[in-house]
C-alpha positions as CSV (number, residue, x, y, z in Angstrom):
1,M,0.0,-0.4,0.1
2,R,1.6,3.2,-1.0
3,I,0.3,5.8,1.0
4,D,2.4,8.0,-0.5
5,L,0.4,8.3,-3.6
6,L,-3.1,9.4,-1.7
7,A,-1.0,12.2,-0.2
8,D,-0.4,13.9,-4.0
9,P,-2.4,16.4,-5.6
10,I,-5.1,15.2,-8.2
11,A,-4.7,17.1,-11.2
12,G,-7.9,19.0,-12.2
13,L,-9.6,17.9,-8.9
14,D,-10.4,21.4,-7.2
15,E,-11.6,22.9,-10.6
16,A,-13.7,19.9,-11.4
17,L,-15.1,20.5,-7.5
18,A,-15.4,24.4,-7.8
19,V,-17.8,24.0,-11.0
20,V,-20.2,21.9,-9.2
21,D,-19.9,24.3,-6.1
22,A,-21.2,27.0,-8.1
23,F,-23.6,25.0,-9.9
24,D,-25.1,24.3,-6.5
25,D,-25.0,28.0,-5.4
26,V,-27.1,28.7,-8.0
27,L,-29.8,25.8,-6.4
28,V,-29.7,27.4,-3.6
29,A,-31.6,30.8,-4.8
30,G,-33.6,28.8,-7.5
31,L,-33.9,28.4,-11.0
32,L,-36.8,30.4,-11.7
33,R,-35.1,33.2,-12.3
34,P,-31.1,32.7,-11.4
35,Q,-29.1,35.5,-10.5
36,K,-25.5,33.8,-10.3
37,V,-25.5,32.3,-14.1
38,A,-22.0,32.2,-14.0
39,G,-22.4,29.1,-12.1
40,L,-24.6,27.4,-15.3
41,T,-21.8,28.6,-17.8
42,E,-19.4,27.0,-15.8
43,L,-21.4,23.8,-15.7
44,A,-22.1,23.9,-19.8
45,D,-18.1,24.5,-19.9
46,A,-17.1,21.6,-17.9
47,V,-19.0,19.0,-20.0
48,A,-18.5,20.6,-23.3
49,G,-16.3,18.0,-25.0
50,S,-18.7,15.1,-23.6
51,P,-22.0,13.9,-25.6
52,L,-23.7,16.1,-23.1
53,A,-22.3,19.3,-24.8
54,A,-25.1,20.8,-26.7
55,R,-28.0,19.5,-24.2
56,V,-26.2,21.0,-21.5
57,A,-25.5,24.6,-23.4
58,E,-29.0,24.5,-24.5
59,A,-30.2,24.4,-20.9
60,A,-27.9,26.5,-19.3
61,E,-29.0,29.2,-21.7
62,K,-32.4,28.6,-21.3
63,T,-32.5,28.5,-17.4
64,A,-30.4,31.6,-17.2
65,A,-33.2,32.9,-19.6
66,G,-35.9,31.9,-16.7
67,A,-37.6,29.7,-19.8
68,A,-36.5,26.5,-18.5
69,G,-38.5,23.4,-18.5
70,E,-38.2,20.1,-17.0
71,E,-36.1,18.6,-19.9
72,H,-33.3,20.7,-19.1
73,F,-33.2,20.9,-15.3
74,V,-32.9,16.8,-16.7
75,S,-29.7,17.8,-18.6
76,L,-28.2,20.2,-16.0
77,A,-28.5,16.9,-13.4
78,A,-26.8,14.6,-15.9
79,A,-24.4,17.3,-16.3
80,R,-23.5,17.7,-12.6
81,I,-23.3,13.6,-12.1
82,A,-21.0,13.6,-14.9
83,V,-18.7,16.3,-13.3
84,F,-18.7,14.6,-9.9
85,G,-18.3,11.1,-12.4
86,S,-15.0,12.6,-13.2
87,V,-14.2,13.4,-9.6
88,H,-14.7,9.9,-8.7
89,D,-12.8,8.2,-11.8
90,A,-9.9,10.5,-10.3
91,V,-9.9,10.0,-6.9
92,F,-10.3,5.8,-7.4
93,E,-7.7,5.8,-10.0
94,R,-5.0,6.9,-8.0
95,L,-6.4,4.8,-4.9
96,A,-6.3,1.8,-7.2
97,E,-2.5,2.6,-8.2
98,A,-1.9,2.7,-4.3
99,T,-3.3,-0.4,-3.8
100,G,-2.0,-2.3,-6.6
101,R,-4.5,-4.5,-7.1
102,P,-5.5,-6.0,-10.3
103,R,-8.8,-3.8,-11.8
104,G,-12.3,-5.9,-13.2
105,E,-13.7,-5.0,-16.8
106,D,-16.6,-3.1,-17.4
107,S,-19.9,-5.3,-18.5
108,P,-22.2,-4.5,-20.8
109,R,-26.1,-2.8,-19.0
110,Q,-29.2,-3.2,-20.2
111,A,-31.9,-0.4,-20.4
112,S,-35.3,-1.6,-19.9
113,E,-38.7,0.3,-20.5
114,A,-39.5,2.8,-17.9
115,E,-42.6,1.7,-15.8
116,S,-45.3,3.7,-14.4
117,P,-44.3,6.8,-16.7
118,S,-46.8,9.0,-15.1
119,L,-45.3,8.6,-11.8
120,L,-41.7,9.2,-13.0
121,A,-43.2,12.5,-14.8
122,A,-45.0,13.4,-11.4
123,A,-41.9,12.9,-9.6
124,R,-39.6,14.5,-11.9
125,S,-42.4,17.3,-12.1
126,W,-42.1,17.9,-8.2
127,L,-38.3,17.7,-8.5
128,S,-38.5,20.6,-11.2
129,D,-40.7,22.8,-8.9
130,L,-38.1,22.5,-5.8
131,A,-35.4,23.6,-8.2
132,R,-37.0,26.7,-9.4
133,A,-38.0,27.7,-5.7
134,G,-34.4,26.7,-4.6
135,W,-33.7,25.8,-1.1
136,Q,-34.2,29.1,0.5
137,G,-37.6,29.2,-1.1
138,I,-39.1,25.4,0.3
139,D,-41.8,25.6,2.4
140,H,-44.2,22.8,4.2
141,D,-46.9,23.0,1.1
142,L,-44.3,22.8,-1.9
143,V,-42.2,20.0,0.5
144,S,-46.1,18.3,1.1
145,G,-46.7,18.0,-2.5
146,S,-44.6,14.7,-2.7
147,A,-46.2,12.9,-0.5
148,Q,-48.9,11.1,-3.1
149,V,-46.2,10.6,-5.5
150,I,-43.7,8.4,-2.8
151,S,-46.8,6.2,-1.7
152,A,-47.7,5.7,-5.6
153,L,-43.8,4.7,-6.2
154,L,-43.4,3.2,-2.8
155,A,-45.9,0.5,-4.2
156,E,-44.0,0.0,-7.2
157,P,-40.8,-1.9,-6.4
158,S,-39.3,-1.5,-9.6
159,L,-39.1,2.1,-8.7
160,R,-38.4,1.6,-5.1
161,R,-34.8,2.8,-5.4
162,L,-36.2,6.2,-6.3
163,A,-39.2,6.1,-4.0
164,V,-36.9,5.3,-1.2
165,L,-34.2,8.0,-2.2
166,L,-37.5,10.9,-2.4
167,D,-38.8,9.7,1.2
168,G,-35.5,10.4,2.7
169,F,-35.2,13.7,0.5
170,A,-38.8,14.9,1.8
171,A,-37.9,14.4,5.1
172,E,-35.2,16.2,5.2
173,L,-36.6,19.1,3.5
174,A,-39.7,19.1,5.8
175,A,-37.4,19.2,8.7
176,S,-35.6,22.4,6.9
177,C,-38.4,24.0,6.2
178,P,-39.3,27.2,5.9
179,G,-35.9,27.5,3.6
180,A,-35.8,31.6,4.1
181,A,-35.1,30.9,7.6
182,L,-32.3,28.4,7.2
183,E,-28.7,29.4,8.9
184,R,-27.0,26.6,6.9
185,V,-28.3,24.8,3.7
186,P,-26.4,21.6,3.2
187,V,-25.6,22.4,-0.3
188,R,-23.7,19.8,-1.5
189,R,-25.4,16.6,-0.1
190,W,-29.2,18.6,-1.5
191,G,-27.4,18.8,-4.6
192,D,-26.5,15.4,-4.6
193,L,-30.0,14.2,-3.9
194,W,-31.8,16.6,-6.4
195,S,-29.5,15.5,-9.8
196,R,-29.5,11.5,-8.7
197,A,-33.6,11.6,-8.5
198,M,-33.8,13.9,-11.4
199,V,-31.8,10.9,-13.1
200,L,-33.7,8.5,-12.1
201,T,-37.1,10.1,-13.2
202,L,-35.4,8.7,-16.6
203,H,-32.6,6.4,-15.9
204,H,-33.1,2.8,-15.8
205,E,-30.9,0.3,-16.1
206,T,-30.1,-2.9,-15.1
207,S,-26.4,-4.3,-14.1
208,A,-25.6,-7.5,-15.3
209,T,-26.1,-10.6,-13.0
210,S,-24.5,-14.1,-12.6
211,T,-24.1,-17.1,-10.1
212,V,-20.8,-17.9,-7.7
213,T,-19.7,-21.0,-6.4
214,G,-16.5,-21.0,-3.6
215,R,-15.5,-19.7,-0.8
216,L,-16.1,-16.2,1.0
217,L,-13.8,-15.0,3.1
218,P,-15.0,-11.8,5.8
219,L,-12.7,-8.8,6.2
220,G,-15.0,-6.6,8.2
221,V,-18.7,-5.1,8.7
222,D,-20.2,-1.8,8.1
223,L,-22.7,-0.8,10.2
224,L,-24.8,2.5,9.6
225,E,-27.6,3.6,11.7
226,H,-30.6,5.9,11.2
227,S,-33.3,6.7,13.6
228,T,-35.9,4.6,11.4
229,A,-33.2,2.0,9.3
230,A,-30.5,0.4,10.1
231,Q,-27.8,-1.6,7.0
232,A,-25.1,-3.4,7.5
233,Q,-22.6,-3.9,4.9
234,V,-20.0,-6.8,4.8
235,H,-16.6,-6.8,2.7
236,A,-15.0,-9.9,2.1
237,V,-12.9,-11.2,-0.6
238,F,-14.4,-14.2,-3.2
239,E,-12.3,-17.4,-3.7
240,P,-13.9,-18.9,-6.6
241,E,-14.0,-22.6,-7.2
242,D,-12.3,-22.7,-10.8
243,G,-9.2,-21.7,-9.1
244,T,-9.4,-18.2,-10.8
245,A,-8.0,-14.7,-8.8
246,P,-10.3,-13.8,-6.1
247,R,-12.2,-10.9,-5.9
248,L,-13.7,-8.3,-3.7
249,V,-17.4,-8.6,-2.8
250,R,-20.2,-6.7,-0.6
251,A,-23.2,-8.1,0.9
252,N,-25.9,-5.5,2.4
253,V,-28.7,-6.0,4.6
254,T,-31.2,-3.2,5.7
255,V,-34.4,-3.5,8.2
256,P,-36.5,-0.6,9.4
257,K,-36.3,-0.2,13.3
258,P,-37.6,1.9,16.2
259,D,-35.1,4.8,17.5
260,T,-35.7,2.8,21.0
261,I,-33.4,0.5,19.7
262,I,-29.5,1.6,19.1
263,G,-26.5,0.1,19.9
264,A,-25.5,-3.6,19.8
265,G,-29.8,-4.5,19.7
266,I,-29.2,-3.2,16.1
267,W,-28.0,-6.9,15.5
268,Q,-31.2,-8.7,16.7
269,L,-32.7,-6.9,13.9
270,L,-30.5,-7.8,11.2
271,R,-29.7,-11.3,12.2
272,P,-32.6,-13.1,10.6
273,H,-31.9,-11.6,7.0
274,L,-28.3,-12.3,6.9
275,S,-26.7,-15.7,8.3
276,L,-23.0,-14.3,7.3
277,L,-23.1,-12.2,10.1
278,T,-23.3,-15.3,12.2
279,A,-19.9,-16.5,10.3
280,I,-18.4,-13.2,10.7
281,S,-18.3,-13.3,14.9
282,E,-17.2,-17.0,14.6
283,G,-14.1,-15.9,12.7
284,R,-15.5,-18.6,9.9
285,S,-15.8,-18.3,6.4
286,M,-19.1,-19.4,4.0
287,D,-19.1,-21.7,1.6
288,L,-21.3,-20.3,-1.5
289,S,-23.3,-22.2,-4.2
290,D,-24.5,-20.5,-7.2
291,M,-25.1,-17.2,-5.0
292,P,-26.0,-14.3,-7.3
293,V,-23.7,-11.3,-7.6
294,T,-23.9,-8.6,-9.6
295,A,-21.0,-7.3,-12.2
296,E,-20.3,-4.6,-9.2
297,G,-19.2,-7.3,-6.6
298,D,-23.0,-6.9,-4.8
299,L,-23.8,-10.6,-3.6
300,L,-28.1,-10.6,-3.9
301,W,-27.6,-12.3,-0.8
302,Q,-29.8,-15.5,0.3
303,D,-29.3,-17.9,2.9
304,E,-30.3,-21.2,1.1
305,Y,-27.0,-20.5,-1.2
306,A,-24.8,-20.3,1.7
307,R,-23.8,-22.8,4.9
308,L,-21.0,-21.9,7.5
309,G,-17.4,-23.1,6.5
310,E,-14.1,-23.3,8.3
311,P,-12.8,-21.1,10.4
312,A,-11.0,-18.0,8.8
313,D,-8.8,-14.9,10.4
314,A,-9.8,-12.0,8.4
315,F,-6.1,-10.7,9.5
316,S,-4.8,-14.0,7.7
317,T,-7.1,-13.1,4.6
318,A,-6.1,-9.1,4.6
319,R,-2.2,-10.1,4.5
320,V,-2.3,-13.0,2.0
321,V,-5.7,-13.0,-0.3
322,L,-6.7,-9.0,-0.3
323,P,-3.6,-8.1,-2.4
324,K,-4.6,-10.6,-5.3
325,A,-8.5,-9.8,-5.1
326,V,-9.6,-8.1,-8.3
327,T,-11.6,-4.9,-7.2
328,P,-14.8,-4.8,-9.2
329,V,-16.2,-2.1,-11.7
330,V,-18.6,0.7,-10.4
331,A,-22.0,1.3,-12.3
332,P,-22.2,5.0,-14.4
333,L,-25.1,5.7,-12.1
334,D,-22.9,5.3,-8.7
335,R,-19.6,7.1,-9.5
336,H,-19.3,9.7,-6.8
337,P,-17.0,10.4,-4.4
338,V,-19.1,9.5,-1.1
339,R,-20.0,6.2,-2.3
340,I,-15.8,5.5,-2.3
341,A,-15.1,2.3,0.6
342,V,-11.9,0.1,-0.7
343,P,-11.0,-2.1,1.6
344,V,-7.1,-1.9,2.9
345,F,-5.1,-3.7,5.1
346,L,-2.3,-1.4,6.5
347,E,0.8,-1.7,9.2
348,G,3.7,-0.9,10.0
349,Y,2.7,2.8,10.6
350,D,3.4,5.2,13.9
351,I,0.4,6.8,15.4
352,E,0.2,10.4,16.2
353,G,-2.6,12.4,18.1
354,D,-4.7,10.5,20.9
355,E,-8.3,8.4,20.5
356,D,-10.0,11.6,19.7
357,E,-8.1,12.4,16.7
358,V,-6.2,9.6,15.5
359,T,-3.4,9.4,12.1
360,F,-1.5,7.0,11.2
361,T,2.0,7.8,9.6
362,F,4.0,6.0,6.9
363,A,7.3,7.2,6.4
364,G,6.1,11.0,6.4
365,N,2.7,10.4,5.3
366,R,-0.2,11.1,7.2
367,L,-3.7,9.4,6.9
368,F,-6.7,10.9,8.9
369,V,-8.1,7.6,10.5
370,E,-12.2,8.4,11.1
371,T,-12.8,6.7,14.8
372,D,-16.5,8.8,14.5
373,R,-17.4,6.1,12.2
374,I,-16.8,3.2,14.3
375,P,-20.4,1.4,15.4
376,A,-21.2,1.9,19.1
377,A,-22.3,-2.3,18.5
378,G,-19.4,-3.9,19.1
379,P,-15.8,-3.8,20.8
380,L,-14.0,-1.3,18.6
381,T,-13.3,1.6,20.0
382,P,-10.9,4.6,18.8
383,K,-8.5,3.8,22.2
384,A,-7.8,0.2,20.4
385,V,-7.2,2.3,17.5
386,A,-5.1,4.2,18.9
387,S,-2.7,1.8,20.1
388,S,-2.9,-0.4,17.2
389,S,-0.2,-2.5,15.5
390,A,-2.3,-3.4,12.0
391,C,-5.8,-2.4,10.8
392,I,-8.0,-3.3,8.6
393,G,-10.4,-1.0,7.0
394,L,-12.1,0.8,4.1
395,I,-10.4,4.1,2.5
396,R,-13.0,6.7,1.6
397,W,-12.6,10.3,0.4
398,D,-13.9,13.3,2.0
399,G,-12.1,16.1,0.7
400,G,-8.9,13.8,1.0
401,Y,-8.5,10.1,1.7
402,R,-9.5,8.6,4.9
403,L,-9.3,5.2,6.6
404,Q,-12.7,3.9,8.3
405,P,-11.4,1.2,10.7
406,L,-13.2,-2.2,10.7
407,A,-10.6,-4.4,13.2
408,V,-7.5,-3.8,14.2
409,E,-4.6,-5.7,16.2
410,T,-3.9,-4.5,19.6
411,T,-1.7,-5.6,22.7
412,V,-4.0,-7.1,25.5
413,R,-1.8,-8.4,28.5
414,K,0.7,-8.8,26.0
415,K,-0.7,-10.6,23.9
416,T,-1.7,-9.6,20.3
417,T,-5.3,-9.6,20.0
418,A,-7.5,-9.0,17.1
419,V,-10.8,-6.6,17.7
420,H,-13.7,-5.9,15.3
421,A,-16.2,-3.8,15.0
422,G,-18.6,-6.5,13.9
423,A,-17.7,-8.7,16.5
424,W,-21.3,-8.8,18.2
425,A,-22.8,-9.2,14.7
426,G,-23.8,-12.9,15.3
427,G,-24.1,-12.8,19.0
428,T,-21.7,-12.2,22.2
429,T,-20.6,-13.3,25.6
430,D,-19.0,-9.7,26.2
431,K,-20.5,-8.3,29.1
432,A,-21.3,-4.7,27.5
433,G,-22.8,-7.1,24.7
434,V,-24.9,-9.1,26.7
435,K,-26.0,-5.8,28.2
436,A,-27.2,-4.0,25.1
437,E,-28.5,-7.0,23.7
438,K,-30.8,-7.6,26.8
439,A,-32.3,-4.2,26.6
440,A,-32.8,-3.9,23.1
441,T,-34.8,-7.4,23.4
442,D,-36.7,-5.8,26.4
443,A,-37.5,-2.7,24.3
444,A,-38.8,-4.8,21.5
445,A,-40.9,-6.9,23.5
446,V,-42.8,-3.6,25.2
447,L,-43.2,-2.5,21.2
448,R,-44.5,-5.4,20.1
449,E,-47.1,-5.6,23.3
450,R,-47.8,-1.8,22.4
451,A,-48.4,-2.8,18.3
452,G,-50.9,-6.1,19.7
453,R,-52.8,-3.6,21.8
454,L,-53.2,-1.3,18.4
455,L,-54.1,-4.1,16.6
456,R,-56.5,-5.5,18.8
457,K,-58.1,-2.1,19.0
């Protein structure tokens, strides 16, 4: 792992981000009668050499004149996504060079007919109204106009991706109304959500899928928690039965949750849907037989295609197998730097700072460690990271490369011990974990009893 490469500047990166920032400033005040037309011009110039050039130039001109329609807003959204896609590719290419791992080949994607075109048109109309008003112009009447559309979209399984995005977006906007009173606008985040949703009202493309048979070697699990939902994303190396090169894969499970269940109790909600969590806790591999997988390396997990395998130490996997694992391609619409999460293994570093702000240094090159991303639902702590000698983590990018720890090797009572963020995923005998699990069980029992009373009424 060449950390020195991550410290070198990437040509054109700052200029591309400046283009996005300029356009996002236009969205703050709205596209109905934009006053900062320079942001529109810069966006059009940024894609002048691409197939989007003519459409975006027209859209910028029409928007600046206050005469833009929905098709013009779609073009602007597509241009913004394209610019961020170039940022992603530059950042990802540098990271691939630093890891030295082989890259997978892109696979064809199949475009399909848009289902429920009237629903998609309704969603596009609401998003266009948002863009015209701008983030400072949102109010409850404008945001609530999405409710009926979102309800209809949620009822269509093929449109669930767009529906969930709009549902969360509308909730954020509703909590921020009125926009004119906002002290701080999450400009880039709302720009991301708006542009992605706008393109999803037109773009419907399915990734190629296949099946795989072989051995799955877990590296670690990333736990994401929201007040109403939780997701576990397992990062692993897959060794095909036919002896071809190992490859990086992921397995995801997302479940709704009540806001009273937090910490280690979240695993109780996730375990029934992903047997892989048990393997992680027990330090074992899994044997897969005809498990569906996408070209991007996402396992479409089904427990009937998997069974527990032999013991497999994650750090042994990271040291021996991970350097040879093929990195999968990224789908075009997913090429955004915020989505970068590349598994790496690091050792031989020095540590600067304390548990509140940890930095790994390699021959003078520094890598900031995001200890605030460590979930509370496991034994891994910032203190363990600050005293570690080896680390499995995810390299992310947020204005610079950063490391999210998934597991570390540290010394406990003069003995090297592995500490994993997902150690409690399949159950635990750890005192703190058992206490948190019991509290979650009690909370779940109370909620079930209350729900039963409501149903009886």
